[in-house]
C-alpha positions in Angstrom: 20.8 128.3 34.8 21.3 127.2 31.4 20.1 129.2 28.6 20.0 128.5 24.9 20.6 131.1 22.3 21.0 131.1 18.3 24.4 131.2 17.0 25.6 134.2 14.9 28.4 134.5 12.6 30.4 135.9 15.5 30.3 132.2 16.9 32.1 130.9 14.0 35.5 130.4 15.7 34.0 128.8 18.7 32.5 126.5 16.0 35.6 125.8 14.7 37.7 124.9 17.7 35.2 122.8 18.9 34.8 120.8 15.5 38.4 120.6 15.6 38.7 119.1 19.0 41.0 116.0 18.9 38.0 113.9 20.3 35.9 115.4 18.1 37.9 114.4 15.1 38.2 110.9 16.5 34.6 110.3 16.4 34.0 111.7 12.9 33.4 109.9 10.0 36.4 112.0 8.5 38.9 112.6 11.1 41.0 114.8 9.2 41.5 118.3 10.8 39.3 120.8 9.4 40.6 123.7 7.2 40.2 127.3 8.8 38.9 128.8 5.1 36.6 125.7 4.7 35.1 126.0 7.9 34.5 129.9 7.8 32.9 129.5 4.2 30.7 126.5 5.3 29.8 128.3 8.5 28.6 131.6 6.7 26.6 129.7 4.1 24.8 128.0 6.5 24.5 130.3 9.4 21.8 132.3 7.6 20.2 129.4 5.8 16.8 128.9 7.1 17.2 125.2 6.8 19.9 125.4 9.5 19.9 126.0 13.0 23.0 126.5 15.3 22.5 127.0 19.0 24.9 127.6 22.0 24.1 126.5 25.4 25.6 128.7 28.1 25.3 129.1 31.8 24.6 132.3 34.0 28.4 133.4 33.6 27.9 133.4 29.9 30.4 130.4 29.5 29.7 128.2 26.5 28.6 124.6 27.5 27.4 122.8 24.3 26.6 123.7 20.7 24.2 122.1 18.5 23.8 122.1 14.7 20.2 121.3 13.2 19.3 120.5 9.9 15.4 120.8 8.8 14.7 117.9 6.5 11.6 118.1 4.0 9.7 114.8 4.2 7.5 114.2 1.6 4.2 111.9 2.4 1.0 111.9 0.7 1.5 115.1 -1.2 2.3 117.1 2.1 5.4 118.5 3.3 6.6 117.7 6.7 9.5 120.1 8.1 11.5 118.0 10.4 14.4 119.6 12.4 17.1 116.9 13.0 20.0 117.6 15.5 22.9 116.6 13.6 25.8 117.6 16.2 26.0 118.3 19.5 28.9 119.5 21.6 29.3 119.3 25.2 32.2 120.9 27.0 34.3 118.8 29.3 36.3 120.7 32.3 38.9 118.1 31.4 39.9 120.1 28.1 39.8 123.3 26.6 37.3 123.1 24.2 35.7 119.8 25.4 34.1 116.8 23.7 31.2 116.1 21.4 
C-alpha cells in the first residue's frame, strides 16, 4: 500500500539528496549541485510556510518512494482570490539508483 505524508524538517537531508541526484540535476534549469547550507536554509524557510506543501510517498515498509513540492499560487480574477496548488517538483525513486530519478 502506498501512503502519503507531509514532510517535516527531519526530511531535509532526504530532499537534499534527492535534489542533488545526478539525473535530477541534469533535468534542472540550473544543473549545478545545490550547496548543503543553501538547501538547509531554503528547506527550513519553506517547510513551515503555509504557501508550500512538501509530501513524501512511502510504501508499507516506510520506504520513501517519491516526494512532491507544491506551492500555492494566488490568482486574482474579478476581485476574488483563488488559491491554487501547483506541484512544482516530483521525485520518483528508481531501484536502479541510490536516490532515484525525478
